N, C-alpha and C positions, 0 to 999 in steps of 0.2 A: 504494500500500500504506500502510495506516495503522499507525503505531507508537505503542505506549504506553511511555513512559519512566518507570520506577518508581524510587523513591529507596531501595529496599531496607530497608523498615521491618521491625519484628519480625514473625515468621512467624505467620499466622493459620491455623486449621484448614481454612478454606474457600479459602485462597489458591490451592492447586494446582488445584482444580476450576474456579475462576473464570478462571485463566490458561489452562486447557485450553479453556474455553468461548470465550475471546477468540481463541485460535488457530483454533478452528472457524469463527469469523467473519472469518478472514483478517487478524487483528491480531497482529502480532509484538510480543511483550513483551521489553523490554530492561531489565536492571537497571543502575541508575547509583547508586553508593554511595561514601561516603568511607571505608568499611571496607577492611581489608586484603584482598588477592585470595583468600587461603585461606578467610577467613570468608565472603566474598561467594560463593565457589564452593559452599560447604556450603549456604548459604541458597538459592542458585539451584537446586540439585538438589532440595531439599525442596519447592519450589514448582513444579517442572517446567520450569524455564528451561534449555534445553540449548543449548550452543554454546561457542565459544571465549571466553576472557577476554582483554580488551585489555591489552597490557603497560602497566605504569605509566609515567608520563611525559607528554610532550606528545601530545595526541590529534591524529592526522592530520586536516588540513582536509577531505580527500576521503573520510573514513570513512563507511561506510554501515551500516545496521542489520543487513544480511546478513553483515557481516564479523565482528562480535562480538556475543555475547549478554549479556556482563557487562562493565561498566566500573567497576573498583574503584580505590580511592585517588584519587577524583576531587575536585578542589577545587571550591568552590561556583561560581566564575566559569566553570569548564569546562563545567558543565551547560548554561549558556546557549549556548556555542559548539557543544556537541554537538547541541543542538536545531537550530541553524542549519545545521550540516553535514548532518544528516538531511534537512532541508528543501531544501537545495541539490541533493541527490541525487534530488529529485522525490517525496519522501514527505510524507504528511500526518502530523503529529506530535501525539501527545497526551502531555503531561507531567503526572505525578502526583507531588505533593510536599506537604510539611507545614511547612517552616521558612521563616524570613525570607530565608535565602540562596537559596531556590528561586524566589523571586519573579521575577527576570529571566527565568528559563527558562519559568516558568508563563505569563508575559506573552507571550513570543516564540512559544510553541507555538500551533498552530491550536486545540487543545483543552487549555487549561490546567485541571487538576483539582486542587483542594485537598481533602485528606482531612478528616474530621470533626474531628480533633484539631489541625488546622493553626493556625498563628498568624494573627492578624488581617491581617498584611502579606501572607501567602501567599493568604489568602482574597480579599483585595482585588485581587490580581494575577490570580487565576484566573478563568476564564469559567464554571466549574462548581464548586460547593462541595458535597461529599458530606455528608449528614446522619447517616449511619450508618457505623460502622467497617467496614473491609474494602473489597474491590474490586467488590462487588455493584452499587454505584451506577455504576461505570464501565461494566460490561456493560449495564446498563439504559440508560445514556446513549448507548452505541453503537447499540443496537437502536432506541431512540426517534429518534435522529438519522437513521438509515437509513429508518425509517418516514416521517418528515417529508420526507426527500429524495424518496421515491417519490411522495408526494402533490404536491410542488412540480413534479416531473418530469412527472407526468400533466397538471397544470394548464398547464404551459408548452406541451407538445405539443398539448394541446387548444386553447389560445389561437391557436397558429400555424395549426392546422387550420381553425378557424373563419374566421380572417381571409383565408386563401388562398381558400377556397371562396366566400365572400361577394363578394370583390373580383372574382374571375374570372367568377363566375356573372352578376354585373351586366354585365360586358363581353360575355359570350356571349349573354345575354338580349337585349342591345341589338342584336347582330348578327342574331339570329333573328327578333325582332319589330319591330325598327326603333324601339322605344320603351324607356323605362326599365322594367325588369321588376319593380321594387319601388318603391313610394311611400315617402316619408319616414316615414309612420306605420307601414307594415309593417316598415321597418328598425328602428324603435324597438321594436316588439313583439318582433322577433327578438332584439334585444340584451337586452331585459328577461328574456325566457324563458331565454335562454342564460346570463345572469348568475346566475340562481337555480340553474340546473343546475350551473354552475361552482362556486358557493359550496358546494354540497352535497358536492363532491368532497373538501373539507377534512375531512369526517367519514367518508370511504369506508374500507372494509376493504382494507388492503394488506399485502403481505409485505415485511418488511425486506430490503434488498439483501443477497444472499448473500455479497458481498465488499465491500470498501471502495468507496464511491461516488465518482465523479469527474464534475465538471460539464463536459460537452462541449456548448457552446452550438451549435456548427456541426452536430453530429450530431442534436441535438434539433430544430433548424430543418429539416434534411433529412427527418426523420421526420414533422414536421408538414406539410411540403410534400407528401410522399407521401400522407399521409392526406387532406389537403385536395384533392388532385387526384383521389383515389379517390371522395370524396364529390361532387366536381364532376361526375363521370361519371353518378352517380345523378340529380343535379339536372337536368342537361342532358337526360338520357333522358326524365325525366318531362315536361319542357317540350316536347320534340319530340313526344312522344305526345299531349300536350294540344293542341298547335297543329295538327299534321298528321293525326292519327288521329281525335281527338275534335272538332276544329274549334272550339276555344274562342276567344272574343274576348280582347282584351288585358286587360280587367278580370278575367275568370275566370282567365286565365293568371297574373295577378299573385297571385291567391289560391292557385293551385296552386303557384306559386313559393314563397310563404310557407310553405305546408304542407310541401313537400318539404325545404326548408331546415331547418325545425324538426325534422322526423322524421329527416333525415340527420344533424343535429347530435347527436340522441339516439344514433343508431347508432355514430357515431365516438367519442362519449364512452365508451361501453361497450367498444369495441375498444381505445381508448387507455389505459384504466385498468388493464388487465392486460398483463403482459409475455408471458404465455403465452396460451392460449385464453381468451376472455372469460368462460367458465363455470368457469375454474380456481379462482376465488375469489368468494365471494358478495358482492354489493354491500351497502353499509350501508342501513339502513331509511330514512335521510334521503335518500339518493340515489334509492332506489326511489320514495319519496313525491314527491320533486321531479319525477321523470320522469312519474309519473301525473298530477300537477297540470299540468305543462307540456303534455303531450299532450292532456289534457282541455280545457284553455283554448284551445289552438290549433285543435283539431277543432271545438269548439263555436262559436268565432268564425267559422271558415271556413264551417261548415254554415249558420249563421244570418245570415251576411252582415254581421257587425259590423265596421265600419271597412274592409270589403272586399266584393267581389261574392260571393254565396253559391255554395257548391260542394256537390255531392251527397255523401251519406254513402258511396255506392259508390266514388266516386273517392278520397275520403279514406281509406277502408279499404284500397283497392288500393295507394295510396301508402304507407300504413303497412306493409303486407305486403311491398312492394318494399324498404322501408328495413330490415326485419328480415332478409330474404334477403341484402341487400347487406352487413349487419353480419356475417353468418356467412361470406360469401364473402371479404370483405376481411380477416377475422380470420385465415384460413389463410395469406393472402399476407403479412400483417403480421409474423408470427413470424420468418421468415428475414430480413426487412428490419430489424426491430429488433435481431436478433442480429448482423447485419452492422454495424450502427451502434453496437453495444455498449451498447444501452439495455436494462438488466436490473436 
């Protein structure tokens, strides 16, 4: 849970609405001020901060943001210890301040925010400096941070997926054919096309996380392994059909392996990018353009036999169709898996 620690400045007309919006984003706002409890309580009610007021005196080391909504009569050094206490209880803390005495707390918080009128010391200690009065910049920072997090999350899951399928497919291809299923040149081409597709994900349309985001490397790795094994099934199925049903030789099988990996990477990229169904949010134009270029280059090179044995357009089209069907099938299975791993 992410907490915004406010210093209890003068009340702005938009403060109540912005704090309500933060609450909708799963952010609990706690007021921390040096004013008397009676004054702090009045201000808290005006801006919509509901909850108990912490008794004056020494703040307990085990205090949590759920215990109190207002900390009044707080000395400057206590703000730093309060941020530490919240962090020890497992929370991600954002500290909003303006004075030089807020600098230690601003530096300690994961998200130190200096308001537009803050002193130079406070601005130097903060990670974020607002350029306009009010908390609107805080709300924007939370949303932008969660949007960026979603893109990083997709890129990470995508990277694990690609590594898993490529390594295991090389091993399975060796067992099926008795030879390396990809030449060094084909591996380079796969990496180049995959990198352009991966870079376009930085421009993709995403929904900000509905709740505070938590970086769970283990769960992301498991999600990538699941998606990689799913794509591996597609790749192995294409290889088996090519060898035992179509009777392709090793050179043609290598071309087929190149095509199915490129197409399979496209499929998992689109399933990985959305936490719900892949059509729940439209991809960015740069992602679509990158996909079109990627598919066109791979299909043209495979059909004309550039750096590989030629492959008929019928087989290339059938492989693309299989990748599309695979994307929709794995998309339905992905949702409960992602939900179980708390990737949202």
